[in-house]
C-alpha positions in Angstrom: -24.7 -33.7 87.6 -24.4 -30.6 85.4 -25.8 -30.3 81.9 -22.3 -30.3 80.5 -21.5 -33.5 82.3 -24.7 -35.1 81.0 -23.9 -34.0 77.5 -20.4 -35.5 77.8 -21.9 -38.8 78.7 -24.3 -38.7 75.7 -21.6 -37.8 73.3 -19.4 -40.5 74.7 -22.2 -43.0 74.3 -22.9 -42.0 70.7 -19.2 -42.0 69.9 -18.9 -45.8 69.3 -20.4 -47.6 66.4 -21.6 -50.6 68.4 -23.5 -48.3 70.7 -25.1 -46.5 67.8 -26.1 -49.9 66.3 -27.6 -50.9 69.7 -29.6 -47.7 69.7 -30.8 -48.3 66.1 -32.0 -51.7 67.1 -33.8 -50.4 70.2 -35.4 -47.6 68.2 -37.9 -50.0 66.7 -38.5 -52.3 69.7 -37.4 -53.2 73.2 -35.0 -56.2 73.3 -33.6 -58.4 75.9 -29.9 -58.4 76.5 -29.8 -62.0 75.2 -31.5 -60.9 72.0 -29.0 -58.1 71.6 -26.0 -60.4 72.2 -27.4 -62.7 69.5 -27.4 -59.8 67.0 -23.7 -59.1 67.7 -22.1 -62.5 67.2 -18.7 -60.8 66.8 -18.8 -59.6 70.4 -19.0 -61.6 73.6 -21.8 -61.1 76.1 -19.6 -59.1 78.5 -18.7 -56.6 75.8 -22.3 -56.0 74.8 -23.2 -55.5 78.4 -20.4 -53.0 78.8 -21.8 -51.0 75.9 -25.3 -51.2 77.3 -23.9 -49.9 80.6 -22.4 -46.8 78.8 -25.8 -46.2 77.2 -27.5 -46.5 80.5 -25.1 -44.1 82.2 -26.0 -41.6 79.5 -29.7 -42.1 80.1 -30.2 -43.5 76.5 -31.2 -46.9 77.6 -33.5 -47.9 80.4 -33.3 -51.6 81.6 -36.2 -53.4 83.1 -35.8 -56.7 84.9 -38.6 -59.2 84.1 -37.9 -62.5 85.8 -34.6 -63.7 84.5 -34.7 -61.4 81.5 -33.4 -57.9 81.3 -35.3 -55.8 78.8 -33.7 -52.8 77.3 -35.7 -49.8 76.2 -34.6 -46.7 74.3 -35.1 -43.3 75.9 -34.7 -40.8 73.1 -35.2 -37.7 75.4 -31.5 -37.1 75.9 -30.9 -37.2 72.1 -33.8 -34.7 71.7 -32.1 -32.5 74.3 -28.9 -32.6 72.3 -30.8 -31.7 69.2 -32.5 -28.8 70.9 -29.3 -27.4 72.3 -26.9 -27.9 69.3 -28.4 -29.1 66.1 -31.6 -27.0 66.0 -29.8 -23.6 66.6 -26.9 -24.4 64.3 -29.3 -25.5 61.5 -31.3 -22.3 61.9 -28.1 -20.3 61.7 -26.9 -22.1 58.6 -30.3 -21.7 56.9 -30.2 -18.0 57.8 -26.8 -17.6 56.2 -27.9 -19.5 53.1 -31.0 -17.3 52.8 -28.9 -14.1 53.1 -26.6 -15.4 50.5 -29.5 -16.2 48.1 -30.9 -12.8 48.7 -27.6 -11.1 48.0 -27.1 -13.2 44.8 -30.7 -12.4 43.6 -30.5 -8.7 44.3 -29.0 -6.8 41.3 -25.9 -4.8 42.1 -26.2 -1.1 41.8 -23.9 0.6 39.4 
């Protein structure tokens, strides 16, 4: 799979509010699928599992089977890769532009 394809899967996974909420929950601790289903009473178990599947396909969630339970763990490395590729460079560019603007405004104009 190319980097662009992997990025597309990550952006797709992050594009839905339920999946973002699932990631927020998994950020603090690993949870079983049953626990996650209980935290989303408005959704049926099948829907929660479909969302977890999208997150797994993107590499954001790693599932571990322990007996009859399926534990879900966050893997933040794909999000870090997105940050490194997009957010970091764009933030640096924006900061550079603001610094240049401040310099231009603070420098007295010559007559």
